[in-house]
N, C-alpha and C positions, 0 to 999 in steps of 0.2 A: 962943849957941844950945845948947840942951841936947842930950844924946846921943839921947834918944827922938825928938826932932824931926828930928835928922839922919837917923836911920834911917827915919823916916816919910817924910822928903823923898826919900830915895833910893828907897824903895818906890814912891812916887808917880811918880817919874821913870821907873821901869822898866815901868809899866803904861800901855797905851793906853786912854784914856778914850773912851767912845762919844760920837760927834758927833751932835748932834741934827739931824734932817733939816730941810732948809729948808722954809719954808712952801709948801704946795701939792704937795710931792713925796711919792710913795708909797714905801713900804719894799720893797726888792727881796727876792725869796724867798731864803731862806737856802740856799746850796749844800750838797749832801751832803758829809758829812765825808770820805768815802772812796768808792772805786769799788764798784759793786754786784757780786753774784756773776756775773751774766751778762756784765757788762762785763769782769770779770777773766778769765772763761773764754774770751771772744772774744779778748781780748788775748793770752792764753796760746796759743790756737790759731793766731792770726795770726803768732806768732813761729815756729811749727813749719813747716818746708819742705814744700810739696805738700799743705798742709791744705785749700786751696781746690779741688784737683783730685779729681773723683769717682773716677777710676780708681785713684788712689793709695790710696783707702780701700776698694777692692774693689767699687765701684759702677760701673754703666754710665753712659752719657752722660745718661740721664734720672734718674740717682740711685737706680736700683733694683738690687737684687742680681742677678747673672747667673744663668741657669737652673741651671748646674752647681753653683752655690753653694747653690741652694735645694733641688735634688733629688739623691738619691744615685744613682751610676752603677749600671746594671743588671748583674748578674753574667752572664758568658757561659754559653750553654747547652752543657753538656758531656755531654749525654745521647747515647746511640748513635743513628746515623741509621736511618731506617726502610728495612730491606733486604728487606722482604716482596715476593714475586714475584706479579705479577698473572697468573693463569691465563687463557690464551686458548683458546677452544674449538677442537678439532682441525679442525672443518669450516671455520672461518674461515681457518686456515692453508692448507688444501687449496685453497680458492677463490682465495686470494691468489696462491699459486704457479701455479695453473692459468691465471689471468688474465695473470700476468706472462709465462708461457711462451707463451701464445697470441699476445701482443703481439710478443714476440721472434721467434717463428716467422713471423708475418705480415710483419714488417720484413725478415727474411731473404729471404722469397719475393719481396717487392716489389723489393728491391735486385737480386736475381738475375735476375728477369724484365726489369728495366731494363738491366742490364749485359750479359747474355748475347748479345743481338743485336749489340751494339756490339763485343764481344770477337770474335765470329765474323766480323763484317765486317772487322775489323782483320786477323785471321788470313788471310782470303781475299785481302785486298789485298796482304799481305806475300807470300803464295804466288804470286800472279800476277806480282809483280815478280821473285821468285826464278826462276820458270820462264823469264821473258824473259831474265834474265841468263845462266842456265846453258845456254840453247839458242841464244844469239846473236840475240835479238830476232826471233822468228818472227812472221809475219803473223797467224797464229791457232794455237790448239792445241785438242785435244780430249781428254777424259778417257776412259781405257781401264780397265775394271774387270776384276779377276781373278775369273773364275767357273769353278770346277772346273779350275783350272790352265790356263785359256785366257783370252787377252786379248780383250775385246769392248767395243764402244762402246754396244751395246744391252743393257740389263739384262733378263734373262728375267722374265716375269710371275710375281709372287708372291715375288720375291727382294728383300730389304731391302738397299739400297745403303749403309746407315750403316756396317756393319762390314766392308765389302768392301775388300780391298787395291786400290790404283789407281796408275796411272802416267799420264803426259801426253805426247802425241805432238804435236810442233810442225811447222807447215807454212809453207813460203815463199809468196811471192806467186803463183808459177806453179803452186802445188799440190804441189810436191815435198816430201817429208818431210825435215825438217832433223835430227831426232833425237828421243830420248825423255828426258823429265825424270823422275827416280826419287828418291823421298824415303825416308829411313830414319833410325833412331835406336837407340841403345843406351847403357847406363851408361858414363860416363867416369870421370875421377879424382874429381870432386866430385859430379856429378849427371848427369842424362840429357843426351846430346849429340844434337841433331837436325840433319839436313842434307839437301840436295838436290843431285843432280849430273846433268849431261847426258851422254848416250851416243849416239854415232853408230853405228848398226848396220851401215852400209856399210863403215866403216873400222875398226870395233871399238875406237875411241878415245873417251876421255872429252872432252867439250866444255867442261867447267868444273865447279866445286864451290862451294857456298855454305852456310855454317853458318846454320841457322835458329834454333836454341835451344842455349844453352850457359851454364853457371854455373861454368866452370872457373876456376882460380886467377888472379886479376888479375895481369897482368905476366908470367905464364908460360903457363898452359894456355889463356888467352883469345887467345893468338897464333894459334890455329887459325882464327880468324876475322879477326884484325887484322893478321897478318903477310902482306902482299901477296905476298911471295916464296913462302911456303908455299902459299897459295891458288892462285896461278897455276901452280904446279908440277903440278897435276892436269890441266891442259889439254894434251891430246895423249898422255897416258899410256894404256897398254893394260892392262886388268885381266886376270888378278888382279894387284893392286899389291903391291909389296914395299917396305917401309919400311927405309931405311938411314940410318946416322948421317951427318951432314953431312960431306962430304969423303971418305967411304969408298966411295961408289957408283962404278959403272963407266959410268954414263950410259946404262944400258939403258932400253928402252921401258917396262919394268914398274916402274922404280924411282922412289921419291919420297924426298927428304931429309926426315928428321924434325926437329922443332924441338929444339934443345939446351935441356935443362932442362924440357922438356914432352913427353918421349917417350911417356908414357901417353896423353895427350890426342891426340898425333899418331897413335899406333897405333890409337886408338879410331876416328878418322876413316877410316883405311885399312880397318879391319875392317868398318865399316858398309858401305862401298862394295863390298868383296869379297863379303860375305854377301848383299847385295841382288842383285848380279850373278849370284851362284851360284843364287839362287832364281828371279829374274825373267828372267835371260838366256835360258834355253831358250824361254820364252814369247815374248820379243821376237823371237827367231830364227824361231819358227813364224809369228808374226804378219807378219813382214817377208816371209817366203817366200810366204805366202798373198796378201799384197798384190802381190807380183810376178806371181803366177800369175793373178790376177784380170784384169789388163789383157790378158794373153796370151790367156786364154780368151775374153774379150770380142772381141778382134781376130779370133781363129779363128772365133768365131760370126758375126761380121760378114762375114768372107770367105765362110763357107759360105752365108750368106743371099744374098750377091751372086751366087754361083755358081748357086744354085737359081733365082734370078730370071732369069739369063741363059739357062739351059736352058729355062725355061718360055717365054721369049720366042721362042727358036729353034723350039721345038716348035709354038708357035702360029703361027709364020710359015710 
């Protein structure tokens, strides 16, 4: 075999010869030689992580761009606020103030009108209880008014009893007078101290004392109403009263031991009683003397009437 044939044979053995299709078979379409551009891009994109997730590409679930990505943020308004003052007509202010004042005044009047009778009723009840206490539970009592330095139960015509000074006379079941209840007040250590005390004009002794109003220091000055020993020490004492330090007294009928640590409040109580007895004492004495004379005069008048009747009978006989 020659060299050319040998080379040709080798070339023939290196190539594949086309095979003729069998009878009745169709020729298959020829495959593309390589991948297309779209296929290559898809393949490249598939190899990248998160390529199939819309959010990874800045898209929302529908595949659209979010609003902040599409529109630019508005710049903040840094302009100065509007500080202009709206003028209100003066008449409107006047009307508003007048209306508010009228409403407030009406409310005060209504509350006062509702509360005043209840306050007065409470005071009257407290006074009745105090009179009963300092006079030893009388069967009844009557109010005596001071009119021109005279005690009287009957107010003269044309005289207003609102501003008149008054005391109270208590009577037992048999009609005998048990004593007089006298109220008074004056400034104490903190505020006004008001009290009432009973006085027996027959023995010139006090029957008792009760504080009605006090705002003295708690724990010290308020003992003038809470210390039973101090309160009871006024029973049987004879005015004018003398206040002495506890333990320094002689036990005299005019002495009362003052409260240690509350001497000002104790002295206030004593001064109220002494001042009231100084002013009202002579009136009580005159009223008592008049009361004694009235039965005697009535008895004399009755005796005189009986004598006249007897004389007339004898003369007629």
